[in-house]
VOFI-567902 format. One record per residue (C-alpha): x, y, z. Coordinates in pm, whole numbers, padded with zeros to 5 digits, always signed. Each point is the difference from the previous one (the first is absolute). Layout:
// VOFI-567902
XYZ/...
***
This chain:
// VOFI-567902
-00038+07364+00146/+00219+00135+00268/-00105-00055+00347/+00160+00235+00162/-00031+00294-00219/-00339+00123+00164/+00036+00260+00306/-00317+00162-00013/-00181-00085+00311/-00299-00217-00013/-00327+00117+00020/-00203-00139+00324/-00263-00230-00097/-00369+00051+00050/-00016-00162+00268/+00078+00211+00275/+00280+00149+00137/+00205-00029+00365/-00093+00240+00259/+00173+00357-00016/+00160+00259+00200/-00063-00249+00286/+00383-00074+00156/+00248+00216+00068/+00398-00017+00044/-00077-00135+00358/-00230-00269-00085/+00145-00134-00287/+00290-00016+00228/-00099-00193+00194/-00107-00247-00222/+00346-00041-00081/+00121-00002+00381/-00263-00230+00080/+00066-00268-00297/+00381-00016+00097/-00164-00119+00336/+00219+00164+00268/-00111-00246+00314/+00025-00363-00264/+00329+00171-00127/+00192+00050+00306/-00143-00287+00217/+00021-00279-00299/+00191+00134-00303/+00285+00163+00170/+00113-00249+00247/-00027-00272-00314/+00256+00267-00211/+00217-00005+00288/-00027-00377+00039/+00085-00073-00375/+00229+00319-00113/+00248+00169+00214/-00151+00015+00329/+00115+00278+00166/+00068+00203-00277/-00357+00058-00099/-00051+00329+00044/+00235+00153-00262/-00184-00300-00263/-00307+00240+00082/+00180+00307-00066/+00175-00164-00361/-00416-00068-00104/-00119+00340+00048/+00313+00105-00180/-00137-00254-00268/-00405+00148-00001/+00088+00388+00012/+00241-00082-00298/-00315-00216-00172/-00210+00308+00121/+00119+00256-00153/-00084-00167-00397/-00322-00139+00196/-00112+00363+00044/+00079+00150-00272/-00208-00257-00184/-00295+00030+00224/-00038+00341-00129/-00119-00105-00339/-00122-00319+00072/-00255-00011+00292/-00215-00336-00010/-00094-00223+00250/+00174-00313-00184/+00328+00255+00173/+00253-00343-00125/-00177-00094-00238/-00059+00342-00128/+00376+00100-00027/+00062-00270-00180/-00232-00013-00229/+00108+00327-00090/+00374-00035+00009/+00014-00357-00153/-00302-00019-00206/-00356-00188+00028/+00172-00312+00058/+00217+00063+00223/-00304+00161+00161/-00181-00349+00013/+00293-00170+00184/+00045+00234+00272/-00343+00003+00081/-00032-00381+00052/+00295-00056+00162/-00045+00343+00232/-00398-00182+00041/+00198-00322+00096/+00193+00151+00212/-00211+00239+00207/-00286-00282+00040/+00311-00238+00128/+00083+00258+00209/-00349+00070+00147/-00101-00373+00087/+00351-00042+00155/-00081+00209+00220/-00357-00194+00133/+00238-00276+00117/+00176+00189+00218/-00321+00201+00167/-00165-00301+00005/+00331-00116+00224/+00023+00297+00161/-00357+00031+00117/+00047-00351+00120/+00271+00090+00256/-00216+00356+00121/-00303-00171+00069/+00102-00350+00081/+00042+00144+00376/-00328+00157-00003/-00202-00285-00206/+00197-00304+00180/+00046-00197-00322/+00130+00078-00367/-00193+00031-00282/+00002-00101-00346/+00285+00276-00144/-00217+00042-00335/-00341+00054+00241/+00159+00286+00044/+00184+00098-00299/-00364-00089-00151/-00154+00293+00286/+00224+00272-00086/-00036-00066-00398/-00435+00076+00064/+00181+00342+00152/+00247+00093-00260/-00254-00066-00237/-00241+00230+00151/+00278+00316+00029/+00089-00073-00334/-00335+00017-00170/-00041+00317+00114/+00164+00340-00040/+00322+00035+00117/+00051+00284+00125/-00171-00257+00266/+00299-00215+00003/+00221+00294+00010/-00098+00089+00352/-00071-00326+00140/+00428-00023-00145/+00092+00311+00140/-00090-00098+00362/+00192-00362-00043/+00296+00120-00121/+00044+00292+00271/-00037-00286+00310/+00237-00205-00174/+00263+00268-00089/-00052+00145+00368/+00078-00358+00161/+00335-00074-00183/+00114+00328+00111/-00113-00031+00299/+00270-00339+00004/+00264+00219-00174/-00025+00234+00281/+00016-00230+00284/+00316-00179-00105/+00148+00329-00107/-00045+00121+00351/+00144-00281+00153/+00325-00008-00227/-00143-00323-00151/+00206-00362+00077/+00369+00167-00028/-00038+00427-00046/-00093+00171-00290/+00193+00018-00290/+00015-00069-00389/+00184-00323-00026/-00279-00136-00282/+00040+00241-00235/+00345-00051-00010/+00181-00207-00321/+00137-00243+00279/-00392-00106+00129/-00213+00065-00297/+00247-00173-00288/-00020-00343+00257/-00204-00337-00093/-00242+00072-00304/-00062+00382-00029/-00149-00084-00377/-00260-00226+00172/-00041+00258+00253/-00102+00280-00270/-00250-00193-00177/-00128-00083+00315/-00014+00376+00137/-00174+00072-00355/-00287-00188+00141/-00055+00227+00207/-00115+00272-00258/-00269-00231-00198/-00304+00217-00044/+00241+00274-00170/-00187+00109-00319/-00295+00074+00251/+00061+00396-00057/-00075-00068-00373/-00273-00240-00017/-00233+00279+00199/+00108+00298-00253/-00349-00018-00150/-00138+00091+00307/+00233+00224+00173/-00010+00332+00036/+00224+00232-00238/+00155-00311-00062/+00353+00194-00221/+00053+00085+00329/-00166-00263+00265/+00181-00319-00132/+00385+00108-00072/-00052+00158+00406/-00184-00323+00130/+00230-00210-00190/+00303+00167+00130/-00115+00022+00380/-00091-00355-00036/+00349-00146-00102/+00171+00268+00281/-00275-00077+00245/+00070-00417-00063/+00346-00017+00006/+00078+00244+00268/-00226-00157+00206/+00150-00404-00039/+00356+00147-00022/-00033+00181+00304/-00218-00305+00207/+00238-00239-00152/+00236+00158+00190/-00150+00065+00296/-00054-00415-00012/+00360-00064-00040/+00121+00195+00236/-00284-00139+00279/+00108-00362-00094/+00423+00105+00008/+00150+00034-00330/+00216-00314+00058/-00327-00170+00142/-00270+00048-00230/+00068-00339-00228/+00020-00195+00292/-00309+00090+00159/-00197+00002-00315/+00193-00395+00018/-00124-00070+00350/-00377+00146-00033/-00042-00203-00267/-00311+00187-00168/+00166+00291-00074/-00324+00186+00012/+00033-00039+00379/+00261+00286-00019/-00194+00357-00024/-00221-00146+00334/+00272-00124+00255/+00216+00309-00095/-00338+00223+00059/-00016-00246+00368/+00310+00105+00065/+00070+00351-00045/-00338+00139-00017/-00238-00241+00194/-00275-00282-00041/-00272+00253-00085/+00172+00160-00293/+00037-00377-00157/-00378-00055+00031/-00034+00313-00194/+00181-00112-00229/-00186-00351-00040/-00309+00174-00083/+00159+00201-00239/+00169-00225-00176/-00346-00155-00078/-00118+00388-00101/+00345+00032-00208/-00113-00357-00207/-00336+00074-00041/+00142+00419-00060/+00143-00136-00318/-00228-00246-00108/-00254+00281-00071/+00320+00167-00146/+00079-00256-00273/-00394-00103-00068/-00022+00368-00050/+00286-00026-00284/-00135-00319-00148/-00335+00129-00046/+00164+00307-00183/+00207-00185-00216/-00268-00251-00094/-00221+00337-00087/+00276+00139-00219/+00067-00349-00210/-00375-00018-00018/-00063+00382-00114/+00283-00065-00275/-00148-00322-00099/+00267-00218+00053/-00191-00236+00266/-00412+00080-00007/-00095+00283-00100/-00255-00042+00351/+00288+00029+00244/-00005+00377-00165/-00297+00107+00187/-00023+00218+00273/-00261+00040+00305/-00271+00239-00108/-00044+00145+00434/+00388-00063+00079/+00247-00021-00299/+00130-00263+00116/+00168-00269-00263/-00272-00236+00164/-00030-00309-00266/+00349+00016+00074/-00048-00016+00305/-00177-00267+00017/+00176-00198-00267/+00326+00015+00277/-00176-00114+00318/-00154-00298-00224/+00379-00082-00105/+00071+00082+00375/-00242-00257+00102/+00054-00290-00206/+00360-00016+00112/+00000+00054+00310/-00289-00333-00021/+00257-00185-00218/+00293+00027+00224/-00257-00100+00304/-00111-00253-00143/+00362-00139-00076/+00096+00032+00360/+00256+00284-00079/+00209+00120+00278/-00115+00379+00057/+00360+00155+00045/+00248-00284-00206/-00227+00014-00273/-00280+00213-00058/+00222+00286+00122/+00333-00066-00123/-00046-00144-00354/-00248+00254-00156/+00179+00298+00153/+00355-00156-00097/-00135-00018-00407/-00186+00416+00100/+00383+00099+00122/+00142-00151-00316/-00293+00158-00244/-00044+00375+00095/+00394-00013+00024/+00023-00064-00343/-00300+00253-00077/+00191+00246+00132/+00301-00070-00234/-00243-00009-00338/-00143+00369+00109/+00339+00136+00058/+00093-00106-00358/-00347+00135-00126/+00075+00366+00120/+00323-00081-00170/-00163-00079-00298/-00298+00253+00047/+00172+00343+00042/+00314-00124-00281/-00328+00050-00189/-00081+00395+00124/+00194+00356-00035/-00053+00074+00356/+00156-00303+00198/+00304+00135+00260/+00304-00187+00010/-00033-00024+00370/-00343-00231-00127/+00216-00179-00176/+00275-00078+00212/-00201-00109+00240/-00188-00226-00166/+00299-00196-00152/+00112-00042+00364/-00321-00108+00150/+00015-00252-00346/+00290-00166+00131/-00028-00010+00351/-00338-00145-00008/+00098-00206-00287/+00267-00195+00245/-00171+00044+00259/-00299-00245-00187/+00309-00261-00108/+00094-00025+00321/-00355-00060+00150/-00091-00250-00301/+00357-00197+00035/-00057+00020+00408/-00393-00080-00018/+00062-00294+00230/+00094+00235+00302/-00312+00245-00098/-00207-00306+00040/+00200-00142+00290/-00002-00370-00174/+00268-00150-00239/-00305-00215-00135/+00028-00062-00419/-00377+00085-00048/+00060+00249+00231/+00334+00213-00226/-00211-00029-00334/-00289+00211+00122/+00178+00313-00116/-00083-00171-00403/-00362+00136+00131/+00094+00317-00075/+00119-00026-00379/-00232-00207-00075/-00285+00281+00138/+00198+00264-00194/+00006-00195-00376/-00393-00082+00095/-00048+00412+00068/+00186+00092-00313/-00220-00282-00207/-00296+00183+00162/+00170+00306-00117/-00012-00125-00357/-00278-00138-00015/-00188+00349+00117/+00185+00221-00284/-00122-00245-00265/-00343+00062+00173/-00214+00269-00256/-00118+00263+00193/+00202-00097+00357/+00169+00310+00171/+00354-00144-00047/-00095-00022-00382/-00155+00364-00044/+00310+00129+00189/+00287-00171-00229/-00225+00121-00311/+00229+00299-00112/-00026+00392+00116/-00202-00200+00307/
***
């Protein structure tokens, strides 16, 4: 039986459907940019990329990452017109490469996004401690804050998705605003040594370890597939999803390129790395520049919004994971109860509950082990997630090529873009695996072996899909029948 032969869309399980026609272009775009976490990246991820990458040349790397993702988006959005499924990467791989590849992709996606969300609980607990200590005059255990926020995320994820979209919209708009105010302040003061384009010159971006920096820059785009995750809930998805995808890539890429350039100019092209080394904690860079160029009031607002940025990312990833669980349950790759939706909210409430339980158990285990919220809880799971999602995008590029190879209506541009994206993303994924100690922040052998969790998970997913194909009456078995 050839499990790649089926192209017919699968019928929805009778357990329920997601809330249709509830999200427009702006709402879907907000889910993507909130998952990208503008302030989380600017205050945390980008200084680390500068430190371990190519320093002042980081703005040029964001241009490169944006170009690669634009190439990826050509085939991605073309396929999205034919495949509208909450499973996103899973659904694309299944239709392009077959059921076994789809099963492998589904479990790797679930591992990656769960790891990413769990990592954010560590950062959130630490950030809330720093924010509230002057008020409470004491530090609480990071996991106390994490579990309190987890309860709020669980409540919002259980309900209607458009409620989450409105909350994310307000938070993300405020995040972009405060960073742009800082950018403006730096530009108006002329930076540390005058405005210039030196960060984009080969003599600057080719220094240090640009490939490591590029790998870390990709982590700022995580959550990119959220556009197609919400395709079943979007208004006019054939139009909404492609527009939201390109808007997201261009908005995120342009914002990070401009803001990273401003940070480099503010610190000084030649002084960026020395300043980072002097600070000790690279996450202080943005706040130091804010104090200097604008004032402490903006810095305090940024500290508050840094916490809300993490919250927005948690909510966005919770919704994405719940929909992945829903899609795999509906297809019976995982237990079919996951494929049910709430009668009133039409949300994937079972998937939401399961994701909440997974997050609760993970936070509890980290807390019981006395893990550091940043060096362990945040760093290690997020490193695994970064590698996993880059590998998933490479797999989806391959699925796009295979899918359109079998269709007469595929264009040359789609195929060429998919080939270019496949090679670029595969190269970044290999670099991420080889230099995993940089992503994880530690050279320990046990940590360097963590990437092996991804192929092991992929094999488990392929095995589940194989079993599903052999199950009489399953959706997979039905769709694989000749003429299905």
